[in-house]
C-alpha positions, -999 to +999 in steps of 0.1 A: +182-404+307+206-411+279+233-388+294+228-405+328+232-439+312+263-428+294+278-414+326+269-445+345+285-468+319+316-446+320+317-447+357+315-485+358+343-488+333+365-462+351+361-480+384+372-513+369+403-496+354+420-490+388+439-461+403+472-466+386+458-456+352+439-427+369+471-413+384+489-415+351+460-396+333+458-371+362+495-363+359+491-355+322+459-335+324+466-298+322+434-288+339+440-312+367+476-302+373+466-266+377+444-274+407+464-268+439+448-298+457+457-321+428+493-307+428+495-314+465+483-350+458+507-355+430+536-344+453+528-372+478+556-393+490+553-429+477+519-442+489+517-470+513+484-486+501+479-511+474+455-491+452+478-461+450+511-479+444+539-467+422+536-482+387+574-490+388+577-508+421+611-515+436+624-550+437+614-574+465+630-567+498+662-585+507+662-610+536+675-582+559+644-562+552+620-590+559+597-588+589+588-616+612+551-612+613+545-635+643+545-672+650+529-695+625+506-723+635+517-744+605+483-760+599+482-791+577+459-775+551+472-775+515+458-765+481+452-801+471+425-803+499+402-783+476+386-788+442+387-753+426+356-747+406+353-712+393+369-678+394+345-654+412+367-623+418+400-607+410+422-582+428+456-566+427+475-596+440+455-626+430+420-642+426+391-654+446+378-688+437+348-709+445+362-742+459+347-773+475+367-791+502+374-827+491+368-841+526+337-824+540+322-812+506+317-777+521+319-747+497+343-718+504+356-687+488+393-691+486+414-659+482+447-668+465+474-642+466+508-642+449+535-635+474+559-622+447+534-595+436+528-585+473+565-582+480+572-562+448+547-536+460+558-539+497+522-548+508+530-576+532+520-555+562+486-548+547+480-584+538+488-593+574+465-565+586+437-580+565+443-614+581+442-598+616+409-580+609+394-612+595+404-630+627+383-605+647+352-608+626+339-641+640+311-625+661+295-601+636+267-612+612+275-587+585+313-593+581+328-621+560+344-648+582+378-665+579+378-702+585+416-706+583+446-695+562+477-713+550+506-708+526+527-725+500+562-713+489+547-688+465+510-682+475+489-672+504+454-688+509+424-673+528+396-698+533+365-675+536+328-678+538+313-683+504+288-655+497+269-658+464+241-632+464+263-608+444+281-575+449+259-545+457+278-530+428+264-557+405+228-551+416+231-513+414+245-517+379+215-537+369+188-517+387+204-482+386+190-472+421+170-486+450+138-475+467+143-458+500+133-488+523+157-511+505+185-485+508+177-480+545+180-518+552+213-521+534+228-489+550+216-501+585+234-534+581+265-517+567+265-492+596+262-520+621+293-537+606+313-504+606+302-497+642+315-531+652+349-526+635+351-492+652+345-509+685+376-529+678+395-497+670+396-506+633+388-480+605+376-497+573+386-469+549+374-485+516+336-487+517+322-490+482+296-512+465+322-536+452+332-545+488+296-550+499+281-585+491+247-600+496+244-634+511+219-660+498+191-645+518+198-609+509+217-597+539+248-575+537+283-590+541+312-566+542+344-580+527+380-570+516+398-556+546+431-548+528+429-511+535+418-514+572+437-494+597+441-511+631+447-495+666+428-463+660+415-452+693+382-432+695+400-399+692+429-413+672+438-403+636+459-416+607+470-399+575+477-425+548+463-414+515+442-444+503+408-454+491+388-451+459+384-418+441+345-416+441+344-421+478+374-402+492+365-378+520+376-342+518+401-346+547+418-374+529+421-353+497+435-324+519+462-348+532+450-340+567+449-364+596+416-383+596+397-405+620+369-431+620+344-405+607+359-412+573+338-444+572+307-424+579+315-401+549+318-433+528+285-446+542+269-413+531+284-417+496+271-453+492+236-444+505+235-415+480+245-438+452+219-463+462+192-436+461+204-417+430+225-442+409+258-423+411+281-412+439+274-377+453+301-357+436+307-378+406+322-365+374+337-383+344+366-359+348+383-371+380+401-338+387+367-321+385+352-348+408+380-341+434+372-304+431+335-312+437+343-332+468+364-304+482+343-274+472+309-282+457+278-280+479+258-312+483+228-312+460+198-334+468+169-339+445+135-337+460+125-374+455+137-386+489+123-381+524+133-353+547+148-380+570+170-393+542+180-358+532+190-349+568+210-381+571+229-375+539+236-339+549+250-352+582+272-379+567+284-359+538+295-330+559+328-318+546+341-307+580+347-340+599+344-323+633+308-315+624+300-348+606+273-372+620+292-397+641+320-374+652+310-374+688+294-408+696+303-427+665+278-455+656+253-444+683+246-412+664+238-431+632+216-456+651+196-429+667+190-409+635+153-405+625+160-421+591+166-454+609+136-451+633+118-480+615+147-503+622+149-525+653+186-528+657+184-559+679+163-577+653+185-564+625+217-579+641+198-611+647+189-612+610+152-613+620+143-586+595+134-600+561+156-585+535+138-564+508+154-584+480+160-621+478+188-632+454+169-665+449+200-686+445+194-723+441+225-734+459+263-730+460+267-737+423+243-709+413+266-682+400+240-660+384+250-629+405+287-631+397+301-611+368+307-633+338+340-614+334+352-635+363+332-668+360+341-672+323+378-671+331+395-706+333+407-717+367+445-715+367+460-750+369+486-737+394+460-727+420+455-761+434+492-773+432+519-772+457+552-765+439+580-791+440+604-780+467+633-788+445+621-762+420+615-734+444+637-704+434+656-681+458+630-654+452+602-677+462+620-688+493+624-652+502+587-647+496+579-676+519+600-663+547+584-629+545+550-643+557+560-664+587+530-654+607+504-658+581+490-693+587+460-695+610+438-723+621+411-717+648+413-735+681+389-762+688+373-739+714+359-717+686+337-746+675+323-753+709 
């Protein structure tokens, strides 16, 4: 038990460190560098996704390289509309804050991104892709919703649903693992969300416990769509190397074209982690973990049902052409015997009582957020619009690069 606790603690710390540090350590590890798959990965052309960016990014693009990302609705929203209360999350390009609108007193999660940081890493296309995916999420109960977005000269603002039941990562960290009925409920709601994204030809690509939230009643809410890939038809593939090490599918590590079944591999990895406390091929040595993902046979301890065992074997099939979901996508997952106790209509209507209630007392109840975030002071610049006379050339450049960002829903969406 002591070894498992040590491994779990190390795993939590490593995940928080991010991939840049991992790549640096991987490149200097003699064992790792000898492995042919790792050598292949290290020879990648500069990655296109935020989590695998070069540690020495090139300067921001010149105006000639900027892309018109579509017409802007130029909504009247501005930072001063909000009272920013607490930091509740952090990412590569900014922070997520709890905010209350000064007019309607509604609480929102406001994702504030620094344009300059995005441009330095050439991630503007992925930020716009995240916005596009958010705009399509309005009809699904287990995906976070975007109310509107706007921009200042130096920042982008997503006004999102405020979800305060905590990350699945946070609850797993506290409880180590879940009983099978609870894991079944969460994995069913996650699968429903993934199936909906797939129906829109979107591959999620970054399923992990940090991106899975619980709402105030205990239902799943999937968030963070920065690595989503749009326009992937049922038989379509993509090849960008991206994701989080513990959850990378074998075909991604092999640098092979991959399809929407990459999400079902990740669902299997998350379900395994919910049942056992660690991802399926986890090792403190990341190169060894990669080798495990590619070559080690899946090992399942006998403390789960045969149905759970069969589902994990189907989802964590290394050959994507034989993986559960490769033929009929979400329908195959729905029809698996592991989910036979689930009424999918009732699930999607949120008529099934969640197995765990976060018991939050209201929007100001932050008990399920990591103190690492909530203890951090709210930056004074978050709620300010910079004086136009002080805007530098680089900030003007950043502003022009996100012409199509702002979004306000039509009045029809409220009817």
